[in-house]
N, C-alpha and C positions, 0 to 999 in steps of 0.2 A: 394763144394757148387754148387748147380745147378743154372744156369743162367735162370732167369724167365722173362727176357726182351722180348718184342715183337718187331715187326718192328717199327722204329721210336723211339726206346729207352724206350717206356712205359713199365711198369711192369705188367705182367699178374696178375690178381687178385687184381689190385689196387682198392682202395676205390671209390665207386660211390656215389656222393652226394644224400641224400634223399631230402634235402631242400636247396635252394640257395636264400639268401637274399642279394640284392645289398644295401649296406649301405652308399656308397659315389660314386659319379660320377664326376670326375674332368677333367680338360683339358688334363692332361698327363696320368692319371691312374684312376682306379676305385678300390673300396674295396668291397669284398663280404664275407659273413659269410656262410660257407657251412657245413651243418650237415652231417657227414659221419659216417660209421661204418668201423673201421679198420679191416684188415685181422684177427687180434687177437680177434675180437668181441667187442672191446671197442668203445663206441659212443663218438664223438668229434665234437665240433663246431670249424672248422678251419677258421681262419681269413686270407684271401688271397688278396694280392695286385695283380690286373690284369693290366699288362703293356705290350704294344706292343713290338715286337722284336726290338732290337736296334743294331746299328753298332758302332764299335770302330775302328778308323783308326790309324795306326802307319805310319805317313808320314816320309819318309826318303829322304832328298835332295841329289843332285848329289855329295856332299862332305861327305856323310855318316852321316850327322847330323839328329837327330830326331826333328821334329817340334812339340812343345807342345803349348797349349794355356793356358793363365792365365785368370781365371774368378772368380768372386765372387760367393760363394755358401752360400746362406743365411741359409740353414739348419744347417750348421756347423759354421756359422758366421765368415767366413774368405775367403781370396783369395787363390786359389790353382792352381798349374800347373798341367795340365792333358793332356791326349791324346784327340784329337777331337772325338766327339761321338754324336749320336742322334738317335731318334726313326725312324723307317721306317714308311712311310705314308701308309695308307690303299691301298692294292694292289700293293705296290712298291716292286720290286725285291731288295734283299739285296745289290747286286753290284751297282745298281743305287742309292740306299740310301747312300752307302759309298762314291761314287763319289760326290753326292750332298752335303753331310755333309763336305767333304774335302774342296770343293770350298767355301761353306758358312762360314766355321770356320777359314780356313787359307788363303783363297783367291787364291788358286792354284788348278788346275785341274790335277788329276793323269792320266798319260798315261797307267800305269799298276796297277792293283789291284790283290793281291794274297790273297785268303781266308786262314787264319791261323788256324781257328777253332772256336768253339762256347762254351760258358760257361754260367751257371746259377749263377749269383753273390750272390743271397740270396734265395736259394730254400726252405728254411724253411717257408717262408711266401709270396714269390713273384714268379710269373711265367715268369718274363722277361728273355729272352735269349739274350745274347750279342754275336754278330758275329764279329770276329776280322779280319781285313784286313791290309796287308802291302801295302802302296801306294808309288810308285816310278815313276820316269819320270815326276816329278812335273813341271808344266808350267803355265804361266799366261793364263787367259781365253782369248779365241779368238772369232771371229765373229760367228762361228758355235756352240759355247757353250751356254747352257741355262744360263740365268741370275740367279745369286745366291742371295738369300734374307736371311739375318740373322734373327733369331727369335727376337721378340721385347724384350724378357727378357734377352738377351745376351749382355754382355759388355766384349768383348774378345780381348786379346792381344796375337797374335802368335809370337813365337820366336824359332829359331833353336838352339839346344844344342848338344854338343858332348856327346857321351855315358858316358864319365867320369863325365861331368857336370850333366847329368840326375841322375847318381848314387849319386852324392853329394846332389841333390835336394831331393831324396828319403831319404837319411840319415838325412837331416836337417828337414824333415817333410813338406817341401814345396810341395812335391808330396806325397799326403796322401790318395789317393783313390785307391781301389783295381783294378779297370779296367785298370788303367795306369800301375800299377806294373805287372798285369797279361799279358797285351798286350805286354809289353817289354819282358817278359819272353818267349813269343811265338816266338820272332824273334831271330834266331840264332846269337850269338855274341852281343846281346843287353843287356844282363844281366850277372852278375857274376856267 
């Protein structure tokens, strides 16, 4: 099979929208309906969630434990243990966003950030790209660090877990979001 990707991963011959209607504009994302003609000639109204790029951090302390955050997720009606994550601000570099989110969500500044890769969690209807980072050399914020401000809608509890304990949380359903499972899978030795 011939590779039809162009630079940046886009597919040559991809559908170009004829009409774009924004039907919702929110604080975190927007929703558009785009009328397109697929390469096979079929016409389609594609409902697309437009979401800024986000970062997901796999913070690992000096003892090799992974730091997860527990927060209430109203969309699923429950508390979940997750990897720290958040959207990039307009014009913000992904490394800067990862450092900021790490400090905001677990209260520690990473000395080292290693980019692990990027994934589209729901490409069937959303353009969000999640960029994953391993954060090590975690330290308390110092005088030269920017002040971190948690989002108003966040009630977060950070806690360090051994890899075995994280696996038990996944098996019990207390870790139930794909970004956390995917992030752990990207770190050698962090998943079975």
